[in-house]
N, C-alpha and C positions, 0 to 999 in steps of 0.2 A: 504373332498368333497368341491371344490371351488364353490363360488357363482358368477355367471356371469350375468351382466345386459346387454342386447342387445337392441339397438335402430334401427329401420328401418324407413327410410324416405319415402316420397311419391313416389319417383321414384322406390324404391324397392317394393312398394305395388300397382303399377299402374294398375294391372288387376288381375283377380282371378287366372290366371296362375302364376303370380308373387307372389301372397299371398301363393299359394301352395309351391312355391320354397322357400319362407321364412320359411315356416312351416318345410320343410326338413332340412334347415339349423339349426333351433332351435333344432330339434330332434337329429341331428348330435352332436351338443354341448352337449345335455342331455346324449346321448349314451357314451360320454367320462366321464361320471360320475359327471357331474357338475349340480347343481341346477341352473335354469334359470328364470330370470324375463325379459319379453319382454316389451319394450315401443314402441308404433307405432304412426306415423303421419297419417293424412288423405291421401287417395289415390290421386295420382298426379292429379292436375287440380281441385280437389273437393273443396278446400278452395276458389279458385277463383270463382268457380261456385256459391258457397254460398254467397260470397261478391256481385256478380252481382245481385243475387236474392234480397238481402237486398236493393241494390241501386235502383232496379226497383220498390220498393214499398215506399221508403223513401230516399230523398236526403241525409239527415244526420240522420242516424238511431240511436236511443238511445243506448249508449255504453253497458248497461246491457242486452238489447235484442240481440244486435250484438253478444255478447259473447254466449248467449244461442244458437244462430244459428250456429256459427262457431264451437262450441264444438261437434256438431253432426257428423262432419266429421270423427273424431277419433272414435266415437262410432261405426261407420260401420266397421272400420278396426279391431278394438279388437274383435268384435263378429265374423267376417269372419275368422280371423286368428285362434281363439279358435275353431270354427267349423272344420277348415281344420286339426288342430292338433288332436282333438278328434276323427275324422273320420279315423285317422291313428293310433289309439290306443295309443295316447299320451295324458294323462289327462291334461286338460287346463281349466283355468277359467278366464274370462275377467272382468275388472273393469274400471269404469270411474275414472276420478281424484277425484270426490267427494266421491266415494265409498271406496277409500283407504285413504280418508281424507288428500288430498294434500292441506293444508291450505295456503291461500295466503292473501295478503292485498287486498284492494277493488279497486285497480286501473284497472278498466275494460280495456281490450285489451292490457294491458302492465303490468300485475300484477306480483308480486315478491313472491316466495315461502317463507313461514315462518317456517313450520314444517310439517312433514309427520308421520302419524301413521302407524308403520310397523307391528303391531300385526296380522292383518288379512292376510298380505302377508306371514309372517312367518309360520302362522298356515297352509296355503296351501303348502308351501314349504316342511314342515315336512311330509306332505302326499304324496310328490312326484309330486305335481301338478305344471305345468308351469303356472305362472301368467302373464297375458297379460294386460298391463295398458295403458290407453289412455294418450298420451302425450299432452303437449300444454295447459293443463287445470287444474284447481283446483276449490276450493270453499273458499269463505271468511267466516268470523264469523257470517254473517247474513244468511248464506245458499245460497247465490247467486253464480251462475256459473261464473267463471272468466277464461280468457285466458292469456297466458304469452307473447304474441307478436311473431314477426317473429323469427324463429328458436327455438321456445319454447320447442319442443319435445326433443331437445338435452339437455336443462336445466332440464327437467323432469327426463330424464335418469340419468344424473350425480347426481341430487339431491337424487333420489332413491338409487343409488349406494353408496352414502355417508351415507344415513340413515340406509341401510341394511348392511353397512360395507362390501360391495362386493369386491371381489378380483380384478375385472377388469370391466370397462364399455366399451363395444364395440359399436362403432358408425358405422353402415353399411350405405353406401351411394353409389353415382355413381362414385366415384373415389376410387382408391385403396390405398390411403394414403396422406400424406402431402408431397408436392414436393418443391424443391428449388425455384421454381416459377411456374407460370401457363404453363403447357405443351403446350397449344394452342398458346403461344407466343414464347416459347423457346422449340424446339423439343427436345433438349439435357437435359431438366429439369430431375432431379434425385429425386426418391423417398427416403425420409429420414427413416432410421431404427428407430431412436429415435429423439425427440426434447423435450426440457424442457418447463415446464408451462410458465415461463417468456417469452420465445421466441414465444410460440404459442400465448400468450396474445397480444404481439406486432403484430404478423402477422395477427391475427384476427382483431385488431383495425385499422390496416393500409390497409385493403382492401381484405385479404384472405378470401374467402367465404366457406372454408371447414368446419369450426365450428362456432357456434354462441358464441360470446365473453362471455356472461353471463355464458354459460356452462363451458368455460375454467376457469373463475373466480371462479366458484363453485368447480371445480375440484381441483384447486390450494389451495383454502382455506381449504378443507377437505381431501386433499392429495389422491384424487381418480385417479388412472392410467386410462387413456383413450387410446383405440386402435381404430384408424381410418381404417376401412376395406371396401372392395367392395362387393356389394351384387351380382355382375355379374361375378366375377372371383376370383379364390382362391388366396391366398397370405398372407404374414405376416402382411401387413399393416404398419402403423406408430404408435409407442408407444409414448404417451405424458405423462411424468412423472417428478418427481422432478429432478432437476439437480444433477448429481453425476459423479464420475470419469469415468463411462462407456460411457457417452455421447460422440458423435463425437467431436473431438478436432478441428473443423473447426473454422476459424475467423468469417466467415459468414455462417449462417445456411440457409438463404433464402432471396428472394427478393419479397416484396409485392408492389402492386400498386393500386391506386384508381383513377378511372375516374370520380368519382362524386364530384370534388372539383371546387370551384369558388373563385376567388380573388377579393378583393375590397381594394381600396386605397384612402386615403384622402390626398391631396397635399396642403402644406401651412398651417398646423395646428399650432396655437399659441403654443410655446414651454414653457409650464408652468406646475407646479405640478397639478395633478388631471385629466389632459386631457385624459389619457388612460382609467381611470375609467369612465370618462363622456361619452366616446365613447362606450366602451364594456359593460358598465352598462346598457345602453339602448338596446344594442343587446341581452344581457342575459335576460332582462325583457320580450323580445319578444320570449323567450324560443328557441333562436338560439344558437347552439353550435359553438364555435370558436376553429379552430385548430391551424395553424401556425400564428405567429405574428412577424412583423418586424417594428422597429421604427428607422428612420434615422434623425439625427440632422443636420439642414441647417445652413449656415452661416448668414442668415438674420433673425435669432431669430424664425424661424418657423421649423416645423418637417414634415416629410412624414410618414404616418401611414398606414401600410398594414397588412391585415389578410385574412384567408381562412375560408370559410364555406361550408357546404354541398350544392351541386348544387340546391337541392330543396328549400333551404332557401335564395337563392341568390336575388330574386326579393324583398323579404320582407326586407332583410338586406340593399339593395340598397336604397329603399325608406327611411329607418331610417337615413341612411348617408346623404341623400339629406337635410332632416330636420335639422340634426346636422350641416351640412355645413353652412346653412343659419344663424343658431344660433351663430356659432363660427367665421363666416367670413372666412371660409376655401376657398382657391383659386379654387380647382377643386376636383370632385369626379370621380374616374375611376372604372370600372368594367371589369372583364375578365373571361368568362366562358370556354375558350379554353385552360385550363391547366390540368395537371395531376400530381399526387404525386407519386414518386418512392422512396422506402424505402429499406435499407439494414438492416438486423436484425441478431444479433448473440451475444452470451455471450462472445465470444472470444474478443470482442472490449474492454472489461474491462482491458485486460492485454496486449494489442498489439497496438503500435503506427502506424501510416501511413495509416489507413483504409480510412480516409477522402480524403487523398492526391491521393491514388489509385483510389477512386471513381471519384474525380473531373477530373483526368487526362483521365480516360476511356471516360467520357462524352465529354471532350474537344476535344479528338482525333476524335470523331464523329461530331464535330461541333454543339454540343448540348449546348445551353446557359442555365445556372441555374439562375432561378429568385428568389427562396427562399431556405433557408437552416434551418433545425431544427435538433437538436441532443438530445439524451439521453444516459444513460449509455450503452445501448446495441442496439441502433438504430441510423441511419442517414437518414433523409428524405430530398428530394429536389423536388422543384416544377419546371416543364419544360413545354414547349408548348406540347399540346396533340399530335401533329404530330410526335413527337419524342419518344412516349411512347415505342413502340415495339423495336425500334432501341436502346434506352437507356437501357432497361431491358436486351436485348441480349448482349450488350457491357459489362454491369456490370457482367452478368452471366459468361462471358468468362474471364474477368479480374480477378475474384476471383476463377476461376477454379471450379465452382460449379457442373460441370458435372462429377467431379471426387470425390470419397469418400475420407474422411480424413484418413490419415495413423496413 
């Protein structure tokens, strides 16, 4: 008898009718002879409503109390789903994160899971009970309620699947799998049958919104197969699993893009040891993550230093650079928020030459200028002007024949 962990997001639970539909999906899985553990998010819109309530009484709510409030969203859905299952003669029992002892650190609003006590869940499964667990939340060693941050229910589901040694973790969402790129940008985008953990990690980190990156990291670390499925239509979805010989032999598996990038440049920086650290050290001290970095050496003993940050950190980073410029005698500080990052991802890059040249030619043929380039073993990223995002993605999708399955 297989053990399946299923996770349903807010759009899958957006109304009582949708909750009943989820109950029927769970019952269908159980009817196939499987034990089922279900992880749920809050109903769509509920977390935003709770955030608004908090902000209406306190401009900067205490993180501990904020977590206590946000965790109530999932408590509603676990109880309603358990009621729906029980009303249909399917034994079910709901648990908050604290009740199944999902132990986390004490970093409120962005806690990380440390361990899970699986005994209570196993005891119910042995009795044929469907266990319904609140996602997104846990408890620290002091007994405080904690939450895991954006997309935390995905992480809860994968962590439970790892702790329970489940056969598969099924993530039900509003899309029916992982696509070669966003179908809203490229109508010919193709759903992938399989993708490996390494590729999915890159896709998630580069802008793909299908799965939360921490969930993929957890799955990769504990070798938990994930299947992305739609709550709204039947289909096999996409399996995310370790790389093996059955994976599609495509050079490129997908194209990710990120609209939330900003570029900053220091012109005329003194060219001497320690300058990069002097600049980026202060950026890091402000808790700003840097993505792509380029340094050009000039003929006059100075260098130009360029890097990208998340759009939300742009103003803070720009203010820091203006202070650094005065300190170092930098000629000019430039900023640009009208950029996007487009990335090719595929394990096939490891053993095939010519990927970069094909990419650059496809963009050049469309008159798209590349501002920055970054590479790793299985990805190539470029920064271009935001007006070229959709044109660039479509051109690359066609250049690598991503609308056709690998043979």
